[in-house]
VOTI-66414 format. One record per residue: x, y, z of N, C-alpha, C, O in turn. Coordinates in steps of 0.001 Angstrom, whole numbers, plus 500000, padded with zeros to 6 digits. Atoms other than C-alpha are relative to their C-alpha. Layout:
// VOTI-66414
XYZXYZXYZXYZ
...
END
This chain:
// VOTI-66414
501192500620499398354196682796893272500437498949501013501240498072500695
499605500933498950354512680899896529499204498705499907498151498654499272
500685501288500007353544677276897068498780500046500911498801500681501965
501206500079499185350071676572898380499340498650499740499687497948498790
500766501234500164347706673642898802498567500324499625498063501410499913
501406499864500359344221673147897424499153499397501116499442498308501611
500901500432498926341435672829899997498587500055499417497997501130499309
501316500043500628338171671690898413498889500059501046499060499591502171
501174499944499125334762672376899958498794499513499210498534499995498108
501184500503500690331646670444899032498886501040500049498894501918500911
501240499245499789328344672144898380499308499475501257499737498471501826
500796500523498879325802671759901190499241498781499482498351498899498641
500505501256500561324902668121900624498769499485500745498708499487501974
501125500761499459321589666414901132500152498521499660499712497656500417
499806501373500461322551663281899208501490499785499750502003500139498689
498555500202500112326175662288899818500343498990498918501328499152498198
499752501038501016325961659208897609499986500609498598500851500311497774
500133499413501332324845661241894619501170500918499667501477501132498494
498890499075500234327775663623895067501326499271499758502288499892499304
498720500714500094330453660898895021500667500106498633501881500306498588
499321499853501296331082661030891237500624501386499813501732501506499290
499450498647500090331541664814891390501225500146500895502219500758500502
498888499939499063333806664466894411501227499313499415502329499860499452
498881500748500572335960661840892717500619500749498826501841500781498681
499506499266501162336235663922889547500797501229500434501863501507499885
499305498819499524337207667067891447501323499669500662502312500373500461
498775500393499321339781665277893574501035499456499028502237499608499243
499070500512501008341277663590890528500605501144499185501784501116498832
499539498851500783341523666877888642501007500840500782501999501310500226
499148499154499159343120668748891552500146499339501368499276499487502226
499801500725498740344547666643894383500038500974501171500946501802501254
500042499050498882343568668480897580500755499499501226500980498299501389
499433500353498702345270668556900951498893499654500982499098498886501923
501125500222499090341850668569902612498695500237499253498654500897498214
501351499791500520338134668457901907499115500428501163499105499798502221
500965499526499008335542670441903847498628499463499630498125499727498539
501310500602500234332262668554904147498916500882500605498905501152501806
501133499187499569329133670690904318498733499174499824498462498661498738
501198500834500030325898668904905180498759500796500370498786501634501271
501288499414499651322284670013905193499511499388501302499895498271501648
500523500493498733320428669634908485499241498691499799498490498534498837
500653501308500022319225666088909185500208499372501374501046499846502140
499750500703498740318937663700912148501439499482500057502045499174499031
498594500400499852322309662695913563500303498664499316501367498507498718
499744501308500618321961659105912340500211500154498493501076499497497915
499828499757501439321553660369908763501313500720499729502013500397498769
498756499265500183324445662794909146501206499077500127502170499203499371
498886500929499804326715660028910407500191499127498760501323498885498343
499896500817501217325925657871907367500606500811498855501414500295498083
499454499150501071326689660789905045501484500273500223502276500256499280
498582499790499684329957661522906824500808498763499630501873498866499022
499284501244500301330974657884906520500117499758498500501121499223498029
499964500138501452330107657897902823501133500825499406501877500339498554
498944499133500510332428660828902161501365499572500532502362499629499812
498733500481499428335102659496904515500597498878499174501811498817498978
499511501173500734335327656310902468500766500388498747501572499606498244
499301499526501197336547658369899512501178500900500369502262500778499798
499000498978499689338508661191901145501137499442500853502300499480500449
498942500466499090340365659657904073500702498756499477501839498483499863
499358501174500610341056656486902074501190500410499137502066499593498853
498890499491500801343385658675899994500951500863500824501732501641500277
499146499232499080345114660159903054499808501503499844500751502285499964
500364498593500087343320663450902543499177500345501235498279499595501617
500703499610498778342098665308905615498545500343499695498245500993498694
501414499684500133338332665521906055499581500890501162499649500494502325
500490499052499008336990668562907872498483500059499907497927499984498811
501458499927499960333349668825908943499583501402500411500122501959501367
500416498632499714331566672163908927498971500062501125497937499397501072
500960499559498978329875673475912093499427498912500905498431499153501586
500522501077499138329369670143913885501153499363500775501589498259500449
498822500485499270332194669718916418499823498618500607500717497778500508
500204501291499333330665666801918321500028498861498993500637497820499245
500005501050501020330033664804915156501380499817499374501784498698499059
498645500108500544333484665616913809500864499118500889501630498285500404
499201500773499052335012664156916951499548498546500067500378497638500116
500505501362499795332742661118917225500103499122498755500087497896498865
499965500795501237332984660048913572501400499836499428501569499181498400
498635500179500480336747660282913160500410500951498898501335500657498140
499542498977500937336941663398911018501327500568500500501696500387501661
498707499443499619340261665201911019499876501358500669500843501866501238
500185498723499345338763668425912276498641500587499712497798499973499058
501267499289500189335941670932912306500308501413499510501295502024499918
499855498654500540335544674190910406498754500792500375497635500361500098
501118499166499582333368676962911824499724501052498940500586501874498628
500392499072501048331493678914909164499586501338500606499445501441501825
500477498714499472330404682566909469498645499889500682498322500695501554
501326500154499414326921681302910344499947499089501211498864498793501716
499988500915498855328036679026913174499412500676501230499851501753501635
500708499392498867325740679663916124500166499190501279499403499363502230
499789500853498840327104677123918589500911500645501029500931501868501168
499121499487498941329648677464921398501081500931499442501286501015498231
498906499127500405332495679950921331501146499178499414501207497960499585
498839500693500566335699679117919492500795499317501103501258498188500936
499260500604498880337392678519922845499314498735500484499980497745500786
500734501173499537334638676103923871500096498853498994500204497689499382
499840501044501023334855674243920554501397499392500099501565498178499980
498622500500499846338612673973921022500083499004501150500700497947501022
500001500921498854338071672400924439499221498727499669499610497631500070
500866501133500318335329670150923058500707498966499125500566497765499353
499389500943500938337397668626920257501410499600500399501980498674499821
498656500339499562340723668577922081501057500514499043500771501289498130
498877499498500790344125669150920559500309499144498779501084499556497917
499662500899501103344176666210918152499293500366498700499796500069497616
500738499609501193341572667608915758500344501425499603500615502272500454
499752498658500511342149670629913548498750500869500177497621500383500111
501101499057499872340029673722914076500251501178499070501226501915499218
499918498875500912339454676183911269498843500947500236497760500530500647
501031498989499752337498679421911491499934500961498817500949501524498409
500219499010501052336016681554908709499833501379500628499085501547501592
500061498645499439336487685265909345499632501039498943499700502239499210
500372499058501048335363686807906059501176500855499586502181500348499087
498922499076500331337488689896905524500413500836501183500799501994501022
499737499240498783338087690919909124501325499614500653501510498470501067
498728500243499317341602691250910548499761499753501488500381498872502084
500259500159498568340199691629914066499413498628500304499825497975501263
500589501322499784338052688489913767501048498915499835501036497923500564
498934500982500213341077686602912435500908499913501222501272498821501658
499112499994498836343233687669915365499310499395501219499926498660501990
500736500579498869340514686804917883499887498481499861500010497751500846
500114501451500221340053683365916304501319499302500311501344498222500902
498697500588499705343761682710916504500264499929501493500767498924501994
499807499981498549343879683718920153499114498983500704499456498498501783
500950500927499372340896681448920872500315498539499714499665497647500257
499596501385500196342613678349919537499844499447498609499981498238498421
500112500495501374342061678140915776501354499512499497502399500041499879
498774500513500623344609676125913790500251500647498644501384500668498163
499841499223501218343976678072910604498847500995499896497799500832500522
500973498939500199342075681159909494499570499981498538500399499816497644
500511500030501368339839681280906425499391501356499640498414501801500244
500501498737500527339331684537904543499149499718498769499278498657498157
500902500242501126336714684947901820499872501225499108499689502345499585
500191498914500954336494687024898672498528500393499898498203501434499328
501431499687500054332701686903899065499574500972501088498433501433501099
500316499115498877332870689072902190500710501336499832501821501384499305
499312498702500048333642692790902415501143500035501006501086499403502061
498886499831499064336928693738904011499567500973501088499074502062500797
500368499167498861336314695146907487501232500759500458502232500157500849
498854499168499627338619698040908270500282499878501493499362499879502310
499599499970498603340578697844911507499817501416500527500094502387499822
500295498688499434339638700690913834501206500923499899502316500569500294
498937499024500103341666703769913096500858499858498761501797500631498570
499204500209501205343018702443909803499115500063498767497912499812498840
500732499963501258341998702877906190499657498581499557500393497643499863
500340501332500510340204699960904519501107499463499105501763500226498395
498996500618500842342520697516902814499328498955499109498211498518499387
500533501057500852341987695030900029500219498657500685501032498549501603
499818501322499397341671691356900875501389499453499690501979498767500525
498640500462500293344944690636899098501001500639500952501942499982501397
499113499345499033346631693230901339499872499365501376500867499167502072
500225500622498700345047691653904402500662498624500067501305498288501061
499394501340500012346157688154903410501524500105499974502215499329500634
498535499804500021349670689421902597500501500328501409501474499739501882
499597499631498635349908691054906030499941498794500934500871498545501702
500168501156499111348582687949907778501130498994499792501707498493500757
498986501016500286351036685638906036501406500461500387502274499640500683
498696499476499593353965687926906826500158500058501510501249499829502033
499910499693498568353129688595910467499586498821500887500174498604501946
500569501052499163351147685613911762500504498609499604500858498370498449
499535501360500268352141681963912061498876499085499522499130498118498805
501104500879500386348666680469911590499799500025498489499831501095497882
500232500048501443348028679282908020498753500778499599497793500893500361
501133499269500560345693681319905848499388499214498849500077498822497908
500785500542501105342988679767903686499293501184499346498817502081500043
500785498970500674341424681993901038498944499314499140499255498536498238
501121500525500772337989681094899711499779500936498820499428502101499009
500141499181501203337831682346896109498780499554499210498378498392499267
501226500288500737334808682544893851500237499622498544499420498927497940
499739500247501416336425682375890414501447499563499806502291499853500654
498616500396500274339560680854888855500955501181499903502128501061500257
499134498829500167340887684352888112500531500532501328501524501260501347
499581499482498698341189685049891849501099499160500642501641499548501677
499014500885499379343609682193892523501381500653500045501991500743501111
498614499519500099346866683777891326500319501153500949501368501110501593
499645498894499103346692687070893296500221499563501449501108500076502132
499845500431498606346256685252896598501166499028500165501796498977501221
498800500844499965348900682676895759501248500881500079502199500561500792
498832499115500051351300685537895059500269500703501327501415501039501624
499780499326498708350749687139898480500218499015501144500340499422502300
499586500963498992351430683901900315498940499144500641499219498498501651
501040500855499413348106682151900999500486498560500082501095498048499143
499566501385499802348757678683902397499081499014499294499527497979498798
500994500860500639345553677168901011499078500858499139498732501978499512
501018499378500828343224678118898180498777499083499981498888497892499689
501241500777499995339602676988898479499052500553498932498486501632499106
500904499511501048337577677298895263498546499965500448498146499124501254
501406499906499638333939678286895536499150498910499375499670498039498677
500907501063500452330876676175894704500013499761498498499753498643498054
500012500199501458331175676769890947501107499049499549501081498551498424
498930500951500332334317674620891038499438498674499526499940498085498570
500511501344500266332198671480890969499296499905498650499106498809498123
500655500020501309330454672504887754500980499622498896500611498960497926
498981500334500996333712672220885812501385500163500614502014501205500429
498694499878499345336894671498887809501141500279499032502152500860499427
498907499823500954338988671556884646500263501471499667501323501801499135
499810498579500270338489675332884349500951500654501011501442501762500794
499167499435498939340517675854887510501450499525499830501715498346499598
498572500320500104344300675996887357500661500303501334500614501431501825
499267499828498753346309675453890512501446499617499723501720498562499150
498586500284500271350081675639890371500827500005501276502045500180501249
499270499984498738350937675459894045500772498733500220501443498588501242
END
């Protein structure tokens, strides 16, 4: 089993303050390399306050804070980067890269698509995020592959780090074994972080 880092992702938050105890418990149980902050829609002033609330816990521990789908806010509030979800409907990846510059990290979710992963890398992503919740999309002219096969291929051939979003604790080991750089547990993680075992 290869070494990997834990990359936590919050649920979509409406009340950042109320989530702080869960966040602290999860981070204490499994020290992450980064935290992805997901926020429900709200006026920018409210979003900024929520970002600052989470920053006070995450970045204070020298853990990277990534913001989902809001490049401008990520840049203006001092987040460490932005992560584009499958539902991101804003500018192209290339435009987001230009918008945030080279100092911020840019991650892109690609589900189970090798082609989408390669396009994201060419457009300026710093890491690629695969998901067990998405079907694997066969590359044209090739037979469908499993997500573990896709992640193994990516980690062998490509230089960009691979994040794998897993839904259950049982899915951690197979992706660790094929070389995933980061494991991101799904939303059920927050219900009981102690059920998850990470040995990276």
